[in-house]
C-alpha positions in Angstrom: 93.7 88.3 96.0 94.6 87.6 92.2 93.9 90.5 89.9 91.0 91.0 87.7 91.5 90.3 83.7 90.6 94.1 83.7 93.2 94.8 86.0 95.8 92.8 84.4 94.7 94.4 81.1 95.4 97.9 82.3 98.8 96.7 83.9 99.7 95.2 80.4 98.8 98.5 78.4 101.3 100.4 80.8 103.9 98.2 80.4 104.2 97.8 76.9 103.4 101.2 75.9 104.6 103.5 78.9 101.9 106.3 77.6 102.1 108.2 81.0 105.8 108.9 80.0 105.5 109.8 76.3 103.2 112.9 75.6 103.3 111.7 71.6 101.3 108.8 72.1 97.6 108.4 72.8 96.2 108.3 76.1 93.2 106.3 76.2 90.3 107.4 78.3 87.1 107.7 78.5 86.5 110.9 76.2 89.3 109.3 73.7 86.9 106.1 73.5 84.1 108.3 72.9 85.7 110.2 70.0 86.9 106.7 68.4 83.3 105.4 68.4 82.4 108.6 66.7 85.1 107.9 64.0 84.0 104.5 63.5 82.0 101.7 66.1 84.5 99.2 65.2 87.7 101.3 66.2 87.4 99.5 69.8 87.2 95.9 70.4 87.7 93.4 73.1 87.3 89.9 73.6 85.8 88.8 76.9 86.3 85.0 78.3 83.2 85.4 80.8 85.5 86.6 83.5 86.2 89.9 82.1 88.5 91.2 79.0 91.5 89.1 77.9 91.9 91.3 74.7 91.6 94.7 73.9 92.4 96.1 70.1 92.3 99.7 69.0 92.3 100.8 65.8 91.0 103.9 63.4 90.6 105.0 59.8 92.5 108.2 59.1 93.3 110.2 55.8 96.3 109.3 53.8 97.8 112.8 54.2 97.6 112.4 57.9 99.1 108.8 57.3 102.1 110.3 55.7 103.0 112.9 58.3 102.3 110.4 60.8 104.9 108.1 59.3 107.3 111.0 58.5 107.1 111.7 62.3 106.0 115.5 61.5 102.7 114.6 63.8 102.5 112.5 66.8 100.6 109.8 67.3 98.3 111.8 69.6 97.8 114.7 66.6 97.2 111.9 64.2 94.2 111.0 66.6 93.2 114.7 67.4 93.6 115.8 63.6 91.1 112.7 62.3 88.4 114.3 60.9 84.8 112.9 61.6 82.2 112.1 59.2 84.7 112.3 56.1 85.4 108.7 53.9 88.7 107.2 55.3 91.0 105.6 53.3 93.7 104.3 55.4 93.7 102.5 58.9 96.5 102.9 62.0 96.3 99.7 63.7 96.8 101.5 67.1 97.2 98.7 69.6 96.7 95.1 70.1 96.8 93.8 73.8 96.4 90.1 75.2 97.1 88.5 78.2 100.2 86.1 77.8 98.0 82.9 78.5 95.6 83.8 75.6 98.5 84.8 73.0 99.0 82.7 69.9 95.2 81.7 69.6 94.5 84.5 66.9 92.2 86.6 69.3 93.7 90.1 68.1 93.9 88.9 64.4 90.2 87.7 64.4 89.2 91.0 66.5 91.2 93.2 64.0 90.2 91.8 61.0 86.2 91.8 61.8 87.0 95.6 62.8 88.8 96.4 59.3 85.8 94.6 57.3 83.5 96.4 59.1 85.1 100.0 58.5 85.7 98.9 55.0 82.1 98.6 54.1 81.4 102.1 54.6 85.0 103.7 53.8 87.3 102.6 50.9 90.6 101.6 52.7 93.7 101.5 50.6 96.5 101.0 53.3 97.2 99.8 56.8 100.0 101.4 59.0 101.5 100.8 62.4 103.9 102.0 64.6 105.0 98.6 66.4 106.6 98.3 70.1 107.6 94.4 70.0 108.4 91.9 67.4 104.9 90.1 68.1 103.2 93.7 67.0 105.1 93.7 63.7 104.4 90.0 62.8 100.4 90.7 63.8 100.6 93.8 61.4 102.3 91.9 58.4 99.8 89.1 59.0 96.7 91.4 58.9 98.2 93.1 55.6 98.3 89.9 54.4 94.8 88.6 55.2 93.4 92.1 54.1 95.6 92.3 51.1 96.1 96.0 52.1 99.7 97.2 51.9 101.3 98.0 55.2 103.4 101.1 56.1 105.4 101.5 59.4 106.7 104.4 61.4 110.1 103.7 61.9 110.9 106.3 64.8 
């Protein structure tokens, strides 16, 4: 029996990020998802083709100070998430992850989901920058496209 879209998405997440082997990365589970939604409801998005998810997007707003600590590698991705305060005005958005099943790539799904999330967050928060820690050429290109679409500067963590 073939795997469901959901099972394939979980496998893709594990292959791309190998979170279980890196304690500095954010390991997304129900408790983390609940806190993300408290930070802002648009932090987690998915595209479902009627047979289960084919794309997942995760991003979250935070502060410029925490962004700089993350970019300087003085805090981990997990610490960035844990230290992001609730119920404040945010000025930076961390583009955490975008996963799309292979046969749905290059159709703009991840960009559309991410742009909608950023615009939703922008309605309540004075966003000034985007930042990212990419694991692939596609991630780099996607983040650069988002920076162009949103007219926000993009900063990248290099290590």
